[in-house]
Structure formats: C-alpha cells, structure tokens
N, C-alpha and C positions, 0 to 999 in steps of 0.2 A: 741715803737718797733712794726712795722707792721708785721703781720703774713700772708703772701700772700698765696692764694689758699686754705684757710681753712674757714669754716663757723661754727659759733655757732648760730643756727637759731634764738634764742631769746635772749640769754645772750651774747652779743658780747664782753663784757669786764670782765675780772677777776681782781679784785682789791685786792692787797695784801699789806702787811706791807712794802714791799720793791720795788714793781714794778707794773705797770699797762700795760697790753698787750691788743692790739686791733686786732680783726679779721675782715677784710673787707668782705662784702657780697660775697657769692659764693654758688652755689648749688652742687659743684663737690663732696664735702666730707661732711660727718656728723661727727663731732668730739666728742671726750670725753676729760675730764680733769683728769689728774692724779696728785694726791697730794702724795708726798713721805714724810714719817715721819722724823723729826729731821733735815729737810732742808727747806729753804725758797724758793725752786724752784719747778716748776712743768712743765709738758709738755702737749701739746695738740696733740692728735692723731686722724687721720681719722677713719672712721667707719671700714675700712678694715685693720687698724693697721699701716698705713703709717705715716711717720713723716719726718721732714727735719730739718737741722740746723736752718733755718729761722723760723721754726714753733715750736721750743721748747727751753726752757732754759736748762742748763746742768743738767741732772739727772743721777747720777751714782749709787745711792743706790735705789733699787726698791723692797725692802723687805716690804711686807704688806702695800701697798699703799691704798689710797682711790681713786677709779676711778669713775667719774660721767659722764654718757652719757645722754644727753638731747634728748628726743623723741618728742619735741614740746609740746605746750600747758602746762599742768601740769604734763606731763608724763616724768618719769626718769627711767633709769636703773643704779643702783649703785653697785659697787663691793667694799665692805668694808672688807679688809683682806681676800678676797676670798669668802665672803658671798655675793651672788648675790641677790639683792633686786629690784623688780619691783614696781614702785610707781605710783599710780593714772593713770593707763594706758588708753589711748584712741587710739586704734590701729585698730579698725574695724569701718568703716563708719565715718560720720562727727559728730560733737558735735552740737546737736540741741534740747536737753531736751524734745524730743518728739513733739516739736512745731516748725518745720522748717520755718513756716511763720513768727515766732517771732524772731528766731535767728538760723542761720545755719553757722557753722564755719568749714572750711576745712584746713588741714595742707598745708603749703607752700612747704615743702621740702620732707617729708617722705610719699609721697602719695602711694608708692608701698610697704612700709614696712608691713610685715605680722607677725602674731603671731608665725608662724613657723620660723621666722628669729631670735627670741629671743634665748639666750643661756639657758642652764639648770639653773633653778631658785631655790632659797632656800626660798624665802619669797615674798609674795605680801603685800604691805603696802598701806592702804587707809586712807587719811586724813579727807575727808568729805563725806557726804551722798548724795550730789547732783550729777547730771550726769556729770559735768565737772571734777569730781574726782572719782566717783563710776559709771563708764560708763557701763551700762548694755549690750549694743551692743558688747562691748569688753569682759566683764567678763563672759558672757554666754558661748561663745565658748572656752574661756580660762579655765573655770571650767570643760568643757568636755574633754579638752586635759590633764588637771592636776587637777583632782578632789581632790587629797590629798595634794595639795600645801598648806603649812601653810600660814595663812592670819592673819595680825594684822590690826585692824580697829577701827574707832570711833563707839561707841555703837549706834549712830544715823543711821548707815548703816545696822543694824542687820536684818531688814525686807527684805532687798535685798540679803545680803550675805548668810543668813541661807538657802536660797533656792538653792544656787549654790555650795558652798564649804563645805567640811566635817570638816575642821580643822581650825576654826576661833577663834581668841582670841580678845576680845573687851577690850580696855584699856581706863579707865577714866584718866584725867589729874593727873599726879604724879605716876600713876601705871607704872610698867615696867616688862619686861620679857626678859630672855636670849634666843637667837636664835643660833642654831648651824648649820653651813653650811656643805655641803657634803664633804668639804675638812678638816673638823674637827675644823675649826676656830669658835669662838663664838663672837657675838656682843650682846650688851644690848640695847633694844629699850625702851625708856621712853616717855610716852605721855605728851604733854604740852597742855595748853588751847589755842584754836584758836578762830575764830569768832563765834558769835551766829547768826545762820541763821533762825530767827524766833522771837517769843515773848521773852521778857527778861528772863523769867523763864526757857526757854529751855536750855538743856545741850549744852555746846559749842562743836564745832568741834575740831579736833585734829591738833596739830603740833607734831613733834617728835625730840628727841635727840638720835642719834645713837652713841654708844661708843664702841670702840674696844680696848681691852688691847694690842693686837698684834701690832696695827698701832700707838698707842699713839696719835691718833687724834680723835676728837669728832666732829660730824656733826649735825647741826640744820637745820630743814626744816619746814616751814609753808607757804603755797602758797598764802596767802592774805596779808601778813605783818601785821597780827593782833595778838596781844600777850598780856598776863597778865604780866605787869611789875613786880609786887611783886613776882610772881611765878618764873620768870626767874632770879631774883636777886640771887638765890641760885645755878645757873648753869653757866657753861662756855662752849663755843664751838669754836673750832679752825676754822671750815669751816661753814659759814652761807649761805644758799641758800634762797634768798628772792626776791620778786619783788621790784624794785626801781622806776618804773614808775607807777603813779596812773592811775586807770581806773575808770571813773566816768560816772554816769547817772545824769540827772538834779536832784539836791538836794539829791543825794545818792552816796556813795563811794562803788564801788564793790570790788576794790583791792587797798590797800594803798601802800605807798612807800615813796620816797624822805626823808623828815625829820624823818618819822617814821622808815624807814630802817636804817638811821644813828643812831638813838637812840638804835635800836635793836642791831646793831653791837657793839656799845659802851657797852651796857648792858651785852652782852655775851663775851666781850673782844675778839672779833673775830680777827683772823690772816688773813683769806681769806674771801672775799665776792664774791659770785657768783650771779650776778644779773640775773633775769629771766623776760622776757616779755611774760607772759603766755597768754596774749590776742592777740598775734601777729599771727592771722589766716586770711585766705581769708574768710571774713564774709559777709553775706547778711541777710536780714530780718529787721523788724521794729526796733528792739533794736540796730542793728549795725548802723543805721542811726543817732541815738542820743547818742551812746556811744562815749566818747572821752577820750583822754589821757592828763595827766599833768606831766610835767617834762621829763627829759632825763637821760641817764646814765651819761653824762657829767655834768649835773647840780647836780646830786647826788654826784659826786666826789668833787664838789666845797663846799659842806657843811663842816663847821668846825668840 
C-alpha cells in the first residue's frame, strides 16, 4: 500500500503482524507514527498534523496511543499516553564528535528544526554516552531552556549530564523508574543492556523498555540493535524500534541489524517493528569514505 506525499526520513517501512506500508521519499512532510491500543491499525501523520485516506489505515479509537516522531539520526520524540519523551536529541549543529575532519554528518530533512519547535517535554531519555546520543551541542542550550527537565540516562553519561541538568536519574540495566507527565499519566522506564563501547569490563550502554498502563502497549528501543538475549527473555514489547540495516567499518560493526533485528523481534514477541536508518545523513570526512551498509529493509522482511 503506497502512502504518497509522506516521508519517514530513515525508517520508510513499518512492519506489523498484519500489514506492511511503504512511504516513498519526499521532503514535504515529516511524519509521526501513531499506534492505537487494542487495534492492529495505525496512522502516519505529517509534522503539522495533516493526514489523508491514502496515508493512514482506519483508526477510530484514539485513546492513549503511542505516537512516535522521528527527528533523524538517533533522535526521537515520543508521546506515550500523553507523556512526551525526547530521545537522544541532535538538534543543534551537525554530528561530528568534535572531529569534523574525521566525520561530519548533517541531517537531510530537518535542517531548520530548532529546539524552540519542540513541544512541552516531560522527560529527556539518553541511551549512550557518545556524541551521537548525548550531543553536547544540543544538550547545552536545551539545559538552559529547561534546567529542571527530568532526565533518565546511562551512568556512562554522568560526567556530561551532571554539568547541565539538575534532575538526572541514572539507570543500570534492570533498574526502572516511574515518570509522570504533566497530563497526570504515568509510564515506567526500565533500562536494558546495550552495547559496550570500550574494554570488555566497561559498563554497557542502555536500551529502554517503556510501559504504559493507560495505553496497554510496551515500547522497546536500543539504537544499535545490540542486546543481552538472556536479559530480554524476561520481557515482551509490542513496538520495537531498531536498526535493520547494518553499518560497518572494515572489520568492525558499528550498528547491527538484519538477522539480529529479526531475532530481537522474535525474542520480544513484537507486534510492530519500526526500522530506523540512523546513519542516513549527509556525511563527509575520513570515516564516511570507508563506512558502508549491509542489507535493506526489504531483505530484512524476507528473513523467516
């Protein structure tokens, strides 16, 4: 089913238990995905709230949905039963790790999006401590705008976040905390084990499971498709956001996907898969010349 006139800048296909929908490239609108509880349908809406019969399946019940808006790269804005969560934001300047000669990535679509364009937030969620998730150029002005914004993060980012925000909770894998939105709704945020970005004895980075009693839906997110199989055996997620296209350097996997994403979906008994291409940036620098991808969304869908 073609959805004309809409764009999902990195994750063009939403794979569900009953339907696969494709959004052809376009820069006219920046969409979000709305999941409605107790129905196997969803709609895709433009950044300004527009929709059309060609752009959405039938959604008649809109009580306490999960709404996902992708802001390119690893950045997301989630609305979980009215609790608004900003995830790994890169909204000020390019992604370059302080070494633009090595790598410099610019967004393809949201070049003019500003921090001031964000809605009122309830939570900032940080998965990893490196700049492609804990982006200092973005977090510094954000902390000046919202110094009391609640933050949940990996303990690996403590040295950065403690200098910026007043209300930070660091979660180790299996630890969880309840978060209440300004609308009175509550979600539970549970940390899961992500990749180890350093020596083997280093603490892993985080993934997260977001659970809302109001929506009856559970969301899982980890931006590298790296996970602890034995840990996740005890969990289930209705919606899984994960890379499905591998990003590789010679002899090193930066971001996993493909068969690992398939196993993740099976492990969590996912009803919806939201594939993300978090490396889909206008990139230059030495690393961009040797970085390559393996697999496609279509090849991911062909795995048994």
